[in-house]
N, CA, C and O of each residue as an XYZ file, in Angstrom:
348
protein
N       0.422     -1.170     -0.532
C       0.392     -0.391      0.184
C       1.418      1.118     -0.139
O       2.531      1.266      0.367
N       0.786      2.096     -1.036
C       1.604      3.264     -0.757
C       1.113      4.006      0.030
O       0.061      3.973      0.668
N       2.270      4.986     -0.063
C       2.668      6.157      1.240
C       1.747      7.512      0.845
O       1.804      7.765     -0.358
N       0.867      8.478      1.675
C       0.060      9.297      1.040
C       0.754     10.535      1.137
O       1.833     10.024      1.436
N       0.910     11.306      1.129
C       1.684     12.700      1.529
C       0.901     13.290      3.205
O       1.513     14.048      3.957
N      -0.366     12.805      3.482
C      -1.051     13.015      5.168
C      -0.383     12.431      6.132
O      -0.226     13.049      7.184
N       0.297     10.755      5.931
C       0.717     10.114      6.609
C       2.173     10.260      6.691
O       2.697      9.639      7.615
N       2.990     10.987      5.881
C       4.175     11.969      6.542
C       4.305     12.662      7.302
O       3.800     13.726      6.944
N       5.135     12.788      9.183
C       5.017     14.285      9.413
C       6.360     14.483      9.885
O       7.062     13.540     10.249
N       6.634     15.355      9.890
C       8.281     15.981     10.301
C       8.968     14.779     11.137
O       8.375     13.703     11.213
N      10.193     14.962     11.748
C      10.543     14.786     12.223
C      10.014     15.371     13.933
O       9.470     16.475     13.956
N      10.146     14.810     14.944
C      10.042     16.221     15.977
C      10.805     17.299     16.432
O      10.447     18.375     16.911
N      12.738     16.498     16.037
C      12.892     17.938     16.640
C      13.713     18.884     14.630
O      14.827     19.334     14.363
N      12.344     18.747     13.729
C      12.932     19.228     12.723
C      12.341     20.675     12.948
O      11.287     21.043     13.467
N      13.571     21.487     12.274
C      13.436     22.964     12.544
C      11.442     23.416     11.957
O      10.862     22.583     11.260
N      10.964     24.268     12.222
C       9.877     24.971     11.534
C      10.286     25.923     11.511
O      10.563     26.640     12.473
N      10.518     26.309      9.455
C      10.700     27.623      9.259
C       9.126     28.764      9.283
O       9.151     29.677      8.458
N       8.239     28.694      9.929
C       7.007     28.918      9.491
C       6.150     29.338      7.602
O       5.276     30.087      7.165
N       7.101     28.303      7.069
C       7.203     28.973      5.515
C       6.486     27.539      4.411
O       6.965     26.419      4.590
N       5.756     27.660      3.710
C       5.378     26.429      3.418
C       5.889     26.351      2.500
O       6.354     27.333      1.921
N       6.010     24.550      1.849
C       6.281     24.491      0.784
C       5.827     25.661     -0.580
O       6.450     26.683     -0.867
N       5.127     25.368     -0.961
C       5.052     26.379     -1.853
C       4.985     28.183     -1.853
O       4.891     28.823     -2.901
N       5.042     28.724     -0.684
C       5.749     30.010     -0.564
C       7.683     29.318     -1.414
O       8.236     29.365     -2.512
N       7.909     28.916     -0.389
C       9.092     28.331     -1.013
C       9.664     28.190     -2.305
O      10.753     28.492     -2.794
N       8.610     27.639     -2.729
C       8.681     27.306     -4.189
C       8.181     28.593     -5.156
O       8.475     28.823     -6.329
N       7.253     29.402     -4.163
C       6.869     30.632     -5.210
C       8.246     31.304     -4.864
O       8.379     31.601     -6.051
N       9.260     31.751     -4.358
C       9.998     32.656     -3.845
C      11.524     32.176     -5.018
O      12.452     32.842     -5.476
N      11.113     30.662     -5.139
C      12.599     30.717     -6.290
C      12.204     30.782     -7.388
O      12.914     30.718     -8.392
N      10.944     30.927     -7.360
C       9.980     30.902     -8.802
C      10.082     32.303     -9.153
O       9.714     32.584    -10.293
N      10.522     33.286     -8.383
C      10.073     34.906     -8.483
C      11.382     34.747     -8.857
O      11.844     35.335     -9.834
N      12.155     33.846     -8.021
C      14.303     34.549     -8.866
C      14.271     33.638     -9.651
O      13.811     32.868     -8.807
N      14.345     33.044    -10.490
C      14.504     32.475    -11.419
C      14.182     32.829    -12.378
O      15.007     32.793    -13.291
N      12.130     33.609    -12.776
C      11.608     34.407    -13.709
C      12.648     35.876    -13.499
O      13.089     36.392    -14.526
N      13.025     36.543    -12.024
C      13.408     37.941    -12.007
C      15.273     37.904    -12.855
O      15.647     39.006    -13.257
N      16.321     36.651    -13.074
C      17.247     35.989    -13.944
C      17.622     35.612    -14.880
O      18.703     35.530    -15.463
N      16.400     35.304    -15.068
C      15.651     35.291    -16.210
C      15.547     36.229    -17.539
O      15.983     36.079    -18.680
N      14.797     37.244    -16.923
C      14.631     38.990    -17.614
C      15.930     39.842    -17.447
O      16.151     40.800    -18.188
N      16.788     39.460    -16.442
C      17.568     40.206    -15.880
C      19.070     39.792    -17.945
O      19.731     40.588    -18.611
N      18.950     38.842    -18.023
C      19.674     38.146    -18.973
C      19.852     38.970    -20.658
O      19.113     39.943    -20.807
N      20.642     38.660    -21.685
C      20.605     39.363    -22.916
C      19.700     38.910    -23.697
O      19.672     37.882    -24.372
N      18.885     39.823    -23.552
C      17.153     38.998    -25.039
C      17.770     37.338    -25.632
O      17.306     36.210    -25.470
N      19.075     37.864    -26.404
C      19.328     36.949    -27.222
C      19.740     35.273    -26.241
O      19.454     34.148    -26.651
N      20.594     35.665    -24.663
C      20.559     34.659    -24.185
C      19.244     34.398    -23.465
O      19.517     33.852    -22.396
N      18.362     34.508    -23.558
C      16.740     34.159    -22.627
C      16.277     33.745    -23.765
O      15.913     32.640    -23.361
N      15.988     33.744    -24.904
C      15.588     33.281    -25.791
C      15.677     31.898    -27.038
O      14.912     31.521    -27.926
N      17.734     31.194    -26.275
C      17.857     30.049    -26.132
C      17.625     29.574    -25.046
O      17.500     28.350    -25.046
N      17.449     30.407    -23.494
C      17.242     29.136    -22.917
C      15.551     28.955    -22.996
O      15.072     27.841    -23.210
N      15.100     29.584    -22.896
C      13.281     29.770    -22.864
C      12.787     28.681    -24.811
O      11.613     28.479    -25.117
N      14.018     28.200    -25.746
C      13.722     27.797    -26.533
C      14.024     26.100    -26.087
O      13.318     25.127    -25.824
N      15.338     26.359    -26.167
C      16.333     25.152    -25.436
C      15.287     24.684    -24.082
O      14.662     23.695    -24.467
N      14.999     24.940    -23.063
C      14.278     24.419    -21.482
C      12.863     24.033    -22.286
O      12.531     23.053    -22.951
N      12.140     25.365    -21.878
C      10.979     25.649    -22.255
C      10.456     25.083    -23.402
O       9.588     24.215    -23.305
N      10.781     25.379    -24.251
C      10.142     25.364    -25.829
C      10.337     23.507    -26.286
O       9.708     22.693    -26.961
N      11.859     23.519    -25.272
C      12.256     21.317    -26.049
C      12.735     21.797    -27.552
O      11.827     21.484    -28.321
N      13.500     22.252    -28.061
C      13.689     22.539    -28.851
C      14.892     22.183    -29.166
O      15.723     22.524    -28.323
N      15.479     21.380    -30.458
C      16.993     20.958    -30.283
C      17.957     22.203    -30.645
O      17.842     23.125    -31.452
N      19.076     21.804    -29.599
C      20.407     22.585    -30.668
C      20.717     22.895    -31.680
O      21.170     24.013    -31.927
N      20.504     21.715    -32.774
C      20.718     22.205    -34.142
C      19.652     23.196    -34.607
O      20.095     24.107    -35.306
N      18.020     23.210    -34.306
C      17.131     23.688    -34.507
C      17.419     25.516    -33.857
O      17.240     26.535    -34.524
N      17.790     25.460    -32.728
C      18.325     26.950    -32.429
C      18.991     27.334    -33.006
O      18.748     28.459    -33.443
N      20.378     26.609    -33.427
C      21.538     27.423    -33.908
C      21.641     27.637    -35.657
O      22.446     28.170    -36.420
N      20.311     26.881    -35.798
C      20.408     27.073    -37.440
C      19.291     28.306    -37.464
O      19.392     28.976    -38.492
N      18.169     28.784    -36.484
C      17.524     29.691    -37.133
C      17.714     30.859    -36.070
O      16.892     31.770    -35.962
N      18.636     30.780    -35.446
C      19.073     31.987    -34.686
C      20.196     32.191    -35.423
O      20.533     33.368    -35.301
N      21.092     31.447    -36.291
C      22.238     31.698    -36.902
C      23.448     31.850    -36.303
O      24.246     32.753    -36.556
N      23.621     30.795    -35.348
C      24.919     30.483    -34.434
C      25.115     29.459    -34.150
O      24.313     28.572    -33.860
N      26.487     29.437    -34.207
C      27.523     28.678    -34.163
C      27.070     27.538    -32.650
O      26.743     28.071    -31.589
N      27.132     25.690    -32.817
C      26.763     25.093    -31.311
C      28.073     25.570    -30.828
O      28.276     25.057    -29.727
N      29.080     26.362    -31.198
C      29.757     26.564    -30.211
C      29.186     27.578    -29.224
O      29.023     27.449    -28.011
N      28.902     28.681    -30.069
C      28.628     29.648    -29.639
C      27.249     29.867    -28.475
O      27.107     30.634    -27.522
N      26.086     28.467    -29.263
C      24.966     27.554    -28.108
C      25.507     27.561    -26.887
O      25.098     28.274    -25.971
N      26.647     26.605    -26.796
C      26.908     26.083    -26.030
C      27.278     26.524    -24.786
O      26.847     26.148    -23.696
N      28.303     27.541    -25.089
C      29.159     29.113    -24.317
C      27.908     29.810    -23.964
O      27.897     30.128    -22.775
N      26.796     30.164    -24.652
C      25.843     31.472    -23.946
C      25.508     30.882    -22.763
O      25.514     31.367    -21.632
N      24.908     28.643    -23.523
C      23.549     28.600    -22.325
C      24.707     27.754    -21.020
O      24.145     27.055    -20.177
N      26.035     27.871    -20.971
C      26.706     27.072    -19.961
C      26.721     28.666    -18.970
O      26.312     28.680    -17.809
N      27.376     30.190    -19.824
C      27.429     30.994    -18.837
C      26.110     32.150    -18.320
O      26.113     32.990    -17.421
N      25.035     31.759    -19.323
C      23.807     32.137    -18.262
C      23.449     31.372    -17.366
O      23.255     31.766    -16.216
N      23.266     29.859    -17.834
C      23.201     29.160    -16.061
C      24.553     29.015    -15.087
O      24.588     28.210    -14.157
N      25.446     29.731    -15.360
C      25.884     29.979    -14.628
C      24.831     30.990    -13.545
O      24.151     30.828    -12.532
N      25.127     31.871    -14.299
C      24.633     33.240    -13.936
C      23.735     33.054    -13.690
O      23.279     34.185    -13.857
N      22.616     32.262    -13.251
C      21.331     32.029    -13.234
C      21.727     31.222    -11.148
O      21.531     31.774    -10.066
N      22.082     30.351    -11.343
C      22.943     29.268    -10.464
C      23.715     30.613     -9.345
O      24.272     30.340     -8.282
N      23.589     31.827     -9.825
C      24.820     32.560     -9.104
C      26.318     31.793     -8.612
O      26.733     31.991     -7.470
N      27.067     30.921     -9.565
C      27.947     30.788     -9.531
C      28.945     31.680     -9.839
O      29.987     31.665     -9.184
N      28.742     32.621    -10.935
C      28.979     33.437    -12.019
C      30.102     33.895    -11.379
O      29.711     33.151    -10.479
N      31.956     34.790    -10.591
C      31.901     35.389     -9.931
C      32.148     36.204    -10.410
O      32.188     37.282     -9.815
């Protein structure tokens, strides 16, 4: 018999943040949206088309007239910026 979420309770000594998981998720979405909007338009388009719309690398490169190397470079730097790891 599968366990349902209502059957799972936090450990008695687990810290309580006073925030629901939905609020924390909303904060992450808000931060990610702000991060994406702060990217240059071409970078934003690449990420949206690749991750959001599921277009292939080759399709994006052909339509945007960029090399696969340039695509990978932009995607890598943009991801680093969004992850907050770019120094």
